[in-house]
C-alpha positions in Angstrom: -91.9 -93.6 -57.7 -90.9 -95.5 -54.6 -91.8 -92.5 -52.4 -94.9 -92.3 -54.2 -95.9 -96.3 -53.7 -95.2 -95.8 -50.2 -96.9 -93.0 -49.7 -100.0 -94.3 -51.3 -99.6 -97.6 -49.4 -99.4 -95.6 -46.0 -102.8 -93.7 -46.8 -104.3 -97.3 -47.3 -103.3 -98.6 -44.1 -104.8 -95.3 -42.1 -107.9 -95.9 -43.9 -108.1 -99.8 -43.0 -107.1 -98.6 -39.5 -110.1 -96.0 -39.7 -112.5 -98.5 -40.8 -111.7 -101.0 -38.4 -112.1 -98.5 -35.5 -115.3 -97.4 -36.9 -116.6 -101.1 -37.0 -115.5 -101.7 -33.5 -117.0 -98.5 -32.1 -120.4 -99.5 -33.7 -122.6 -102.1 -31.6 -125.7 -104.0 -32.3 -128.8 -102.4 -30.3 -131.0 -105.2 -29.5 -134.8 -104.6 -29.0 -134.7 -105.9 -25.5 -132.0 -103.3 -24.7 -133.9 -100.2 -26.3 -137.3 -101.3 -24.6 -135.2 -101.7 -21.1 -133.6 -98.1 -21.6 -136.8 -96.4 -22.7 -138.3 -97.7 -19.8 -136.0 -96.3 -17.4 -135.2 -92.9 -19.0 -138.3 -92.0 -21.2 -139.6 -88.4 -20.2 -143.3 -89.4 -20.8 -143.0 -92.4 -18.5 -141.4 -90.3 -15.7 -144.0 -87.8 -15.8 -146.9 -90.5 -15.5 -145.0 -92.1 -12.7 -144.6 -88.7 -10.8 -148.3 -88.0 -11.5 -148.8 -91.7 -10.1 -146.7 -90.4 -7.0 -148.8 -87.7 -6.1 -151.9 -89.7 -6.2 -150.1 -92.4 -4.2 -149.3 -89.5 -1.4 -152.6 -88.3 -1.0 -153.9 -91.9 -0.8 -151.6 -92.3 2.4 -153.1 -89.5 3.9 -156.9 -90.6 2.8 -157.9 -91.2 6.6 -156.9 -88.0 7.8 -160.3 -86.4 6.5 -161.7 -88.1 10.0 -159.3 -86.5 12.5 -159.7 -82.9 14.0 -157.9 -79.4 13.1 -156.0 -78.2 16.0 -154.5 -74.5 15.3 -152.3 -72.5 18.0 -152.3 -68.6 17.8 -149.8 -66.1 19.9 -149.5 -62.2 19.6 -147.5 -60.1 21.7 -148.5 -56.4 21.4 -146.5 -53.1 22.7 -148.3 -49.9 23.0 -147.1 -46.1 23.5 -150.1 -43.8 23.7 -150.7 -40.2 24.6 -154.2 -40.1 26.3 -156.3 -37.2 27.4 -159.6 -37.6 29.2 -162.6 -35.1 29.9 -164.9 -36.2 32.9 -168.2 -35.4 33.2 -167.7 -32.7 36.0 -165.0 -31.0 33.7 -162.3 -32.4 35.3 -159.4 -32.9 32.5 -156.5 -35.7 32.6 -153.8 -35.6 30.2 -150.5 -37.9 29.9 -148.1 -38.9 27.4 -145.9 -41.9 26.9 -148.6 -44.2 28.7 -146.9 -47.8 27.8 -148.6 -51.1 28.0 -148.2 -54.5 26.5 -150.4 -57.4 25.9 -149.8 -61.2 25.5 -152.4 -63.5 23.7 -152.1 -67.0 23.2 -154.7 -69.7 22.3 -155.0 -73.1 21.0 -158.3 -74.4 19.3 -159.7 -77.8 18.2 -162.2 -78.1 15.8 -163.7 -81.7 14.8 -166.2 -82.2 12.1 -168.3 -85.1 13.5 -171.2 -85.5 10.9 -171.1 -83.7 7.5 -173.5 -86.0 5.5 -170.9 -88.7 4.5 -168.9 -86.3 2.8 -165.5 -87.6 4.6 -166.0 -91.1 3.5 -166.7 -90.2 0.0 -163.6 -88.1 0.3 -161.4 -91.0 1.4 -163.1 -93.5 -1.3 -162.1 -90.8 -3.8 -158.7 -90.9 -3.0 -158.3 -94.6 -3.7 -160.0 -94.0 -7.0 -157.2 -91.4 -7.8 -154.8 -93.9 -6.8 -156.0 -96.3 -9.4 -156.3 -93.9 -12.2 -152.7 -92.9 -11.7 -151.6 -96.3 -11.9 -153.6 -96.9 -15.1 -152.3 -93.7 -16.5 -148.7 -94.8 -15.9 -149.5 -98.5 -17.5 -150.7 -96.8 -20.6 -147.9 -94.5 -21.0 -145.6 -97.6 -20.4 -147.3 -99.6 -23.1 -147.4 -96.6 -25.6 -143.6 -96.2 -25.2 -142.8 -99.5 -25.6 -145.0 -99.8 -29.1 -143.1 -96.6 -30.3 -139.9 -97.9 -29.2 -140.8 -101.4 -31.3 -142.4 -99.6 -34.3 -139.5 -97.3 -34.6 -137.2 -100.2 -34.2 -138.6 -102.5 -36.9 -139.1 -99.6 -39.1 -135.4 -98.7 -39.1 -134.7 -102.6 -39.8 -137.5 -102.4 -42.7 -135.4 -99.3 -44.1 -132.4 -101.1 -44.0 -133.8 -104.0 -45.9 -135.0 -101.6 -49.0 -131.7 -100.1 -48.8 -130.3 -103.6 -49.8 -132.8 -104.0 -52.2 -131.8 -100.7 -53.6 -128.3 -101.6 -53.8 -129.2 -104.4 -55.9 -131.0 -101.9 -58.3 -128.2 -100.0 -58.4 -125.8 -102.6 -59.4 -128.2 -103.9 -62.2 -128.7 -100.4 -63.6 -124.9 -99.7 -63.4 -124.3 -102.9 -65.4 -127.3 -101.9 -67.7 -125.8 -98.3 -68.1 -122.5 -99.7 -69.0 -123.9 -102.3 -71.6 -125.9 -99.5 -73.1 -122.8 -97.6 -73.5 -121.0 -100.4 -74.9 -123.5 -101.1 -77.6 -123.6 -97.5 -78.5 -119.6 -97.6 -78.9 -119.6 -100.6 -81.3 -122.8 -99.2 -83.1 -125.7 -101.6 -82.3 -127.2 -99.4 -79.5 -128.9 -96.1 -79.3 -128.0 -92.9 -77.2 -131.6 -92.7 -75.8 -131.0 -96.1 -74.3 -127.7 -94.7 -72.6 -129.3 -91.8 -71.1 -132.6 -93.6 -70.1 -130.2 -96.2 -68.3 -128.1 -93.3 -66.4 -131.6 -91.6 -65.4 -132.7 -95.1 -64.0 -129.5 -95.2 -62.0 -129.6 -92.0 -60.7 -133.1 -92.4 -59.6 -132.1 -95.3 -57.4 -129.3 -93.6 -56.1 -131.6 -90.4 -55.1 -133.6 -93.2 -53.4 -130.9 -94.9 -51.4 -130.1 -91.2 -50.4 -133.7 -90.5 -49.0 -133.7 -93.9 -47.3 -130.3 -93.1 -45.5 -131.9 -89.8 -44.2 -135.0 -91.6 -43.0 -133.0 -94.3 -41.3 -130.8 -91.3 -39.6 -134.3 -89.7 -38.6 -135.8 -92.7 -37.3 -132.6 -93.6 -35.4 -133.1 -89.9 -33.8 -136.8 -90.9 -32.9 -135.6 -94.0 -31.2 -132.7 -92.2 -29.1 -135.1 -89.7 -28.1 -137.7 -92.3 -27.0 -134.8 -94.0 -25.0 -133.7 -90.7 -23.8 -130.2 -92.0 -24.2 -126.7 -90.4 -25.0 -125.9 -92.9 -27.6 -124.8 -91.4 -30.8 -126.8 -92.4 -34.0 -123.6 -93.9 -35.8 -122.7 -95.8 -32.6 -125.0 -98.1 -32.9 -126.9 -100.7 -35.7 -129.7 -102.8 -35.8 -130.4 -106.2 -37.4 -132.2 -106.4 -40.7 -134.4 -109.6 -39.6 -138.1 -108.6 -38.3 -139.6 -111.9 -36.6 -143.3 -112.7 -37.4 -145.9 -114.5 -35.5 -148.0 -116.4 -37.7 -150.4 -118.0 -35.1 -152.3 -114.8 -33.5 -155.7 -115.3 -33.0 -158.6 -112.8 -32.8 -160.2 -114.4 -29.6 -156.8 -114.3 -27.8 -156.6 -110.5 -28.2 -160.1 -110.0 -27.4 -160.2 -112.1 -24.4 -160.4 -110.2 -21.1 -159.5 -106.8 -23.0 -162.0 -105.2 -20.4 -159.8 -106.2 -17.5 -156.6 -105.5 -19.1 -156.7 -102.5 -21.2 -155.4 -99.5 -19.2 -157.3 -97.0 -21.4 -160.6 -98.9 -20.5 -159.3 -99.5 -16.7 -158.6 -95.6 -16.6 -162.0 -94.6 -18.3 -163.6 -96.8 -15.5 -161.7 -95.1 -13.1 -162.8 -91.8 -14.2 -166.4 -93.2 -13.6 -165.7 -94.0 -10.0 -164.2 -90.5 -9.4 -167.1 -88.6 -11.0 -169.6 -90.8 -8.6 -167.4 -90.0 -5.6 -167.6 -86.3 -6.5 -171.4 -86.5 -6.8 -171.8 -88.1 -3.5 -169.5 -85.3 -1.9 -171.9 -83.0 -3.4 -175.1 -84.3 -2.0 -173.5 -84.2 1.5 -174.1 -80.3 1.2 -178.2 -81.3 1.6 -177.2 -82.7 5.1 -176.7 -80.6 8.4 -173.0 -80.6 9.7 -172.4 -81.2 13.4 -169.1 -80.2 14.7 -167.2 -80.1 18.0 -165.2 -77.1 19.2 -162.8 -76.6 22.0 -160.3 -73.8 22.8 -157.9 -72.8 25.6 -157.4 -69.0 25.8 -154.8 -67.0 27.7 -154.2 -63.2 27.8 -152.2 -60.9 29.7 -152.3 -57.0 29.8 -149.5 -55.0 31.5 -150.1 -51.3 32.0 -147.1 -48.9 33.2 -149.4 -46.2 33.9 -153.1 -45.3 34.0 -155.0 -41.8 34.1 -158.0 -43.3 35.9 -157.3 -44.7 39.4 -160.0 -47.5 38.7 -158.2 -48.9 35.7 -156.1 -52.0 35.9 -152.3 -51.8 35.6 -152.4 -55.8 35.5 -154.8 -58.0 33.9 -154.7 -61.6 33.2 -157.1 -64.2 31.8 -156.9 -68.0 31.0 -159.2 -70.6 30.6 -161.2 -73.2 28.4 -164.2 -73.5 26.6 -165.8 -76.1 24.7 -169.1 -77.0 22.8 -171.1 -78.5 19.8 -172.3 -76.5 16.7 -174.9 -77.7 14.1 -175.3 -75.9 10.7 -178.4 -76.8 8.9 -178.9 -75.8 5.1 -182.1 -74.0 4.7 -181.6 -72.3 1.7 -178.6 -71.4 -0.5 -180.1 -70.2 -3.7 -179.9 -73.8 -5.1 -176.4 -73.9 -5.2 -176.2 -77.5 -4.0 -179.0 -78.6 -6.2 -177.7 -77.2 -9.2 -174.3 -78.7 -8.8 -175.6 -82.1 -8.0 -177.2 -81.9 -11.6 -174.0 -81.2 -13.0 -172.5 -83.8 -11.2 -175.0 -86.4 -12.4 -174.2 -85.2 -15.9 -170.6 -85.7 -15.4 -170.9 -89.3 -14.4 -173.2 -90.0 -17.5 -170.4 -88.3 -19.7 -168.0 -90.5 -18.1 -169.9 -93.7 -18.6 -170.6 -92.7 -22.3 -167.0 -92.1 -22.7 -166.0 -95.4 -21.4 -168.5 -97.0 -23.7 -167.1 -95.1 -26.7 -163.6 -96.0 -25.8 -164.6 -99.5 -25.4 -166.3 -99.5 -29.0 -163.1 -97.8 -30.7 -160.7 -100.2 -29.1 -162.5 -103.1 -30.1 -162.8 -101.7 -33.6 -159.0 -101.0 -33.7 -158.5 -104.4 -32.9 -160.7 -106.1 -35.5 -159.1 -103.7 -38.0 -155.6 -104.5 -36.6 -156.4 -108.2 -37.0 -157.8 -107.9 -40.4 -154.8 -106.1 -41.6 -152.7 -108.6 -39.9 -154.3 -111.4 -42.2 -154.2 -109.2 -45.0 -150.4 -108.6 -44.7 -149.6 -112.3 -44.3 -151.4 -113.1 -47.6 -149.4 -110.0 -49.2 -146.1 -111.2 -47.7 -146.7 -114.6 -49.5 -147.6 -112.7 -52.7 -144.4 -110.6 -52.4 -142.0 -113.6 -51.6 -143.6 -115.5 -54.7 -143.1 -112.1 -56.7 -139.7 -111.7 -56.0 -138.6 -115.0 -56.8 -140.3 -114.7 -59.9 -138.6 -111.1 -60.5 -135.3 -112.4 -59.6 -135.6 -114.9 -62.3 -136.8 -112.6 -64.8 -134.2 -110.0 -64.0 -131.6 -112.8 -64.6 -132.8 -114.0 -67.7 -133.4 -110.5 -69.4 -130.1 -109.1 -67.9 -128.2 -112.5 -69.3 -130.3 -111.9 -72.8 -129.4 -108.3 -72.6 -125.5 -109.1 -72.2 -125.8 -111.4 -74.7 -127.2 -109.3 -77.2 -124.4 -107.2 -76.5 -121.5 -109.1 -76.8 -119.8 -108.6 -80.2 -119.6 -112.1 -81.3 -123.4 -112.6 -81.0 -123.9 -109.5 -83.1 -121.7 -110.7 -85.8 -123.5 -114.1 -85.8 -126.7 -112.4 -86.2 -125.3 -110.3 -88.9 -124.2 -113.4 -91.0 -127.3 -115.1 -90.5 -129.1 -112.2 -92.2 -126.5 -112.2 -94.9 -125.2 -108.6 -94.6 -121.8 -109.2 -93.0 -119.7 -106.7 -91.4 
């Protein structure tokens, strides 16, 4: 018996040590830490930042559209030919293995001096793309923070629901035991016992569902943070702070200048307008300056014609101006101008629609916020009344199940036991 007692004591100590280690390993994850981790590691934010960096690179080279284009070419060719000639007087000349080589090199400069102001529109368009990329990145940051906050407090909410479910489980467990006791002393009924067990199992099932949901929400939070932390390594406080002093005017004030979605829509309008300017430049003539330096050298090892050159070299430069005047191009430019104008109108409509939707969302969210405040007060009052009612009913239920009370009730009725 002593050996069995020592073995059980050892098992209890091991279990206590395991529980102590588990409690030390789990830490409290604050909302600030979750947001900071998501801002640093979230994939969607990194992708948005990458797109913004691409636009920033294009913007840094925006003035390059005013610079000329310079290209250099070089080629070296070796020839080994068999040649046969018949002259007008009937003389024939024939030779095999005639070798020659040719060296050519050139460097050219092309500089567009005027293209209907397309260069200016392209430069300004790069700035609009940079702004759009910045607004996209800010929108993604806001969406990610909102996702983290909603998931974080949803976990906290589910944990509070589990606590409420634990209370119901304890009450139903006591109710089940009392119903079983009443049945055993002859004052209860079998259906009451069965119903109490069914209610108890329903609450246990509900708790299992809530625990599963918490696990899923934790995985969503980990994915949003892009963290290596494990689900069982952190916990979240059960408190949810409430700001009861939010005003609708404070939310709507300056929303056109601060909301990243509206700012992005406005940038898209600017981009469409610059695209229209680029297209309209096709109606203007293009004036360009061109210059080149050329070098060519040919060496023939042997020739059939005595008047042919064994060595020929040419080098020099040239320059000049060119003007391209559009006269008729099957109305391609005018058709594109009309399409680009429609694109500008579409972006403006999209902006107004986005603005209307955001204002509607703000108003509905604020009304829901006010309604939820009223619900919270009602729920707090209902919870207090429910707790008082449960206490009264449960105490009455226990009092009715006590043997002495039953005997007293039977004596008063004159039946006796």
